[in-house]
C-alpha positions in Angstrom: 0.0 0.0 0.0 1.2 3.5 -0.8 1.8 5.1 2.6 1.3 8.8 1.7 -1.6 9.6 4.1 0.0 8.7 7.4 0.0 11.0 10.4 3.7 11.7 9.8 3.0 13.0 6.3 0.1 15.1 7.5 2.4 16.6 10.2 5.1 17.3 7.6 2.6 19.2 5.5 1.7 21.4 8.4 5.2 22.1 9.6 6.8 22.5 6.2 4.3 24.1 3.7 4.8 23.0 0.1 6.1 25.2 -2.7 5.4 24.3 -6.3 8.6 23.3 -8.2 7.1 24.6 -11.5 5.6 28.0 -10.8 7.0 28.7 -7.3 3.6 29.4 -5.8 2.7 28.1 -2.3 1.0 24.7 -2.3 -0.7 24.5 1.1 -2.2 21.2 2.1 -0.5 19.4 -0.8 1.4 16.1 -0.2 4.0 17.0 -2.9 5.8 20.2 -4.1 3.4 20.8 -7.0 0.3 23.0 -6.9 -3.1 21.8 -8.3 -2.9 24.0 -11.3 0.5 22.8 -12.4 -0.4 19.2 -11.8 -3.5 19.7 -14.0 -1.2 21.0 -16.7 0.9 17.8 -16.8 0.3 16.0 -20.2 -1.3 12.6 -19.5 -0.4 9.8 -21.8 -4.1 8.7 -22.3 -4.1 7.3 -25.9 -1.0 5.2 -26.5 0.3 1.9 -27.9 -0.7 -1.0 -25.6 2.8 -2.4 -25.8 5.3 0.4 -25.9 3.1 3.3 -24.7 4.0 5.6 -27.6 1.4 8.4 -27.8 -1.0 7.9 -30.7 -3.6 9.9 -32.6 -6.8 8.0 -32.0 -10.0 8.2 -30.1 -9.8 7.7 -26.3 -10.5 4.2 -25.2 -9.3 2.5 -28.4 -6.8 -0.4 -27.9 -4.0 0.0 -30.4 -0.6 -1.3 -31.3 1.7 1.1 -33.0 3.4 0.4 -36.4 6.9 -0.1 -34.8 5.6 -2.8 -32.4 3.7 -4.5 -35.3 6.8 -4.6 -37.4 9.2 -5.7 -34.6 7.9 -7.1 -31.3 10.0 -5.6 -28.5 11.7 -7.7 -25.9 9.7 -6.1 -23.1 6.1 -7.1 -22.5 4.6 -3.7 -21.6 5.5 -0.1 -20.9 3.7 2.0 -18.4 4.2 5.8 -18.6 1.6 8.0 -17.0 2.7 11.2 -18.9 3.8 12.4 -22.3 7.3 14.0 -22.5 6.0 17.5 -23.2 5.8 20.8 -21.4 5.8 21.3 -18.4 6.7 17.7 -17.5 9.8 17.8 -19.6 11.1 20.7 -17.4 10.9 18.4 -14.3 12.7 15.6 -16.1 15.5 17.8 -17.4 15.8 19.3 -13.9 16.7 15.9 -12.3 18.6 14.6 -15.3 20.9 17.5 -16.0 20.6 20.1 -13.2 20.6 18.1 -10.0 17.2 19.3 -9.1 16.5 16.9 -6.2 13.1 18.5 -5.4 11.9 18.0 -9.0 13.0 14.4 -8.9 11.1 13.8 -5.7 7.9 15.1 -7.3 8.4 12.9 -10.3 9.1 9.9 -8.1 5.9 10.5 -6.1 3.8 11.0 -9.2 5.1 7.7 -10.7 4.5 5.8 -7.5 1.0 7.1 -7.2 0.1 6.2 -10.8 1.6 2.7 -10.4 -0.1 2.1 -7.1 -3.5 2.8 -8.8 -2.6 0.8 -11.9 -1.3 -2.3 -10.1 -4.1 -2.8 -7.6 -5.4 -5.9 -9.3 -2.2 -6.9 -11.3 0.6 -9.0 -10.0 3.6 -7.0 -8.9 7.1 -7.7 -10.2 9.5 -9.4 -7.9 12.2 -6.8 -8.3 12.8 -3.4 -9.8 15.9 -2.8 -12.0 16.9 0.8 -12.7 18.6 1.5 -16.1 22.3 1.7 -15.1 24.5 4.7 -16.2 28.0 4.3 -17.6 30.7 5.0 -15.0 31.8 8.2 -16.7 28.3 9.7 -16.8 27.7 8.6 -13.3 30.8 10.4 -12.1 29.8 13.5 -14.0 26.2 13.5 -12.8 26.9 12.2 -9.3 23.8 10.0 -9.2 21.6 7.8 -11.4 18.2 9.5 -12.0 16.5 6.1 -12.6 17.5 5.0 -9.1 16.2 8.3 -7.6 12.9 7.8 -9.3 12.7 4.2 -8.2 13.1 5.0 -4.5 9.5 6.2 -3.9 8.2 3.3 -6.1 10.2 0.8 -4.0 8.8 2.2 -0.7 5.3 2.6 -1.9 4.8 -0.7 -3.7 7.2 -2.6 -1.4 9.1 -4.1 -4.3 12.8 -4.4 -3.8 15.0 -2.4 -6.2 18.2 -4.1 -7.3 20.9 -1.6 -8.2 23.6 -4.3 -8.0 22.3 -6.6 -10.7 23.2 -5.0 -14.0 25.9 -2.7 -15.1 26.5 -0.7 -18.2 29.7 -2.4 -19.3 30.9 0.1 -21.9 30.6 3.8 -22.5 28.0 4.8 -25.0 27.2 8.1 -26.7 24.4 10.3 -25.3 21.2 8.8 -26.8 19.4 12.2 -27.1 21.4 13.2 -30.1 20.8 10.0 -32.1 18.0 8.7 -34.3 16.3 5.4 -33.7 18.7 3.3 -35.8 21.7 4.9 -34.3 20.3 4.4 -30.8 19.9 0.7 -31.4 23.5 0.4 -32.6 24.8 2.6 -29.8 23.2 0.6 -27.0 23.7 -2.9 -28.4 25.4 -5.2 -25.9 26.0 -2.3 -23.5 24.6 -4.1 -20.4 26.0 -7.0 -18.4 24.4 -9.1 -15.7 26.9 -9.4 -12.8 24.8 -11.5 -10.4 22.6 -14.6 -11.0 19.0 -13.7 -11.8 16.3 -15.6 -9.9 13.3 -13.3 -10.5 10.9 -14.2 -13.3 8.9 -11.0 -13.3 10.9 -7.7 -13.4 10.1 -4.0 -13.9 12.8 -1.8 -15.5 12.8 1.8 -14.0 13.7 4.8 -16.2 12.9 8.5 -16.5 11.8 8.8 -20.2 11.2 6.3 -22.9 11.9 7.8 -26.3 12.5 5.2 -29.0 12.6 2.3 -26.5 16.1 1.2 -27.6 17.7 1.4 -24.2 15.0 -0.4 -22.2 14.6 -3.0 -25.0 18.3 -3.9 -24.9 18.1 -4.3 -21.1 14.9 -6.4 -21.5 16.7 -8.7 -23.9 19.5 -9.3 -21.4 17.0 -10.0 -18.6 14.9 -12.4 -20.9 18.1 -14.3 -21.9 19.0 -14.6 -18.3 15.7 -16.3 -17.3 13.1 -13.6 -16.8 9.6 -14.5 -18.1 8.0 -11.1 -18.0 9.7 -7.7 -18.2 7.8 -4.5 -17.9 9.1 -0.9 -18.2 8.0 1.7 -15.7 8.9 5.3 -16.6 7.6 8.8 -15.9 7.1 9.9 -19.5 6.9 8.6 -23.0 8.2 10.8 -25.9 6.5 10.7 -29.2 8.7 9.1 -31.8 9.5 11.7 -34.5 9.4 9.2 -37.2 6.0 7.8 -36.0 4.7 11.4 -35.7 5.0 11.7 -39.5 2.8 8.7 -39.9 0.2 9.8 -37.3 -2.6 9.6 -39.8 -1.8 6.0 -40.8 -4.1 3.3 -39.5 -3.2 1.4 -36.4 -4.4 -2.1 -35.6 -7.2 -2.3 -33.1 -6.9 -5.0 -30.4 -9.5 -6.9 -28.4 -9.6 -5.0 -25.1 -9.5 -8.2 -23.2 -6.0 -9.0 -24.7 -4.2 -6.1 -23.2 -3.5 -4.9 -19.6 -5.9 -2.4 -18.2 -4.5 1.1 -17.8 -5.9 3.5 -15.2 -5.3 7.2 -15.6 -3.3 9.1 -13.0 -5.6 10.1 -10.1 -6.2 13.8 -9.6 
């Protein structure tokens, strides 16, 4: 159970009033540093591919698979991203990723945990969480791994152990943000190494943003080869694939709603 309404949290709200990390306004009575108005402005990922969570242009409620997943089935089984990577959510992500904005990272972590708590009420929880590892050079530059920071609140709230010692990034890779989808796949190929035996069969990968899915797909491949039966990806946001955006008017295959996992919108 997500323990956000305890007496300790209520006392904290009274003693240390919240301030919104986006607009700077006071956020009295809020359980996180985000005012109601700014939370309402966060772009929800309501219509998305039922496998990779890529935002799609379709009527709400439709069960769809994007063209990329139809052409090449990913190694992961499902991606859960409550938000689209767009303003103002992108400001929060860039804050924790590049500017050491710890408060913004805490807000993102709590939002992700709340969404997953609602989503996973009736679904089996994974046995472990695996944050996407950083290469040693980037970790030294940044001083922390944002995927681990995001996973802390999820670990506490859902009571699923996070394993930060299981996988390493075994070679330096180029920054994925500057690469297209094909270059990303080549860049990240065989970049991860399992350094301890894997006993878990159901795993959730934790990351901040899924763009093309190349990084989490490569990690999912490794986990599947090592014995995992189901690998999910839990991330704060999903970016629209620029190549897919050009095909936004193309038809998508509709699925039987009983064949996909039910997704519940982020609670207000």
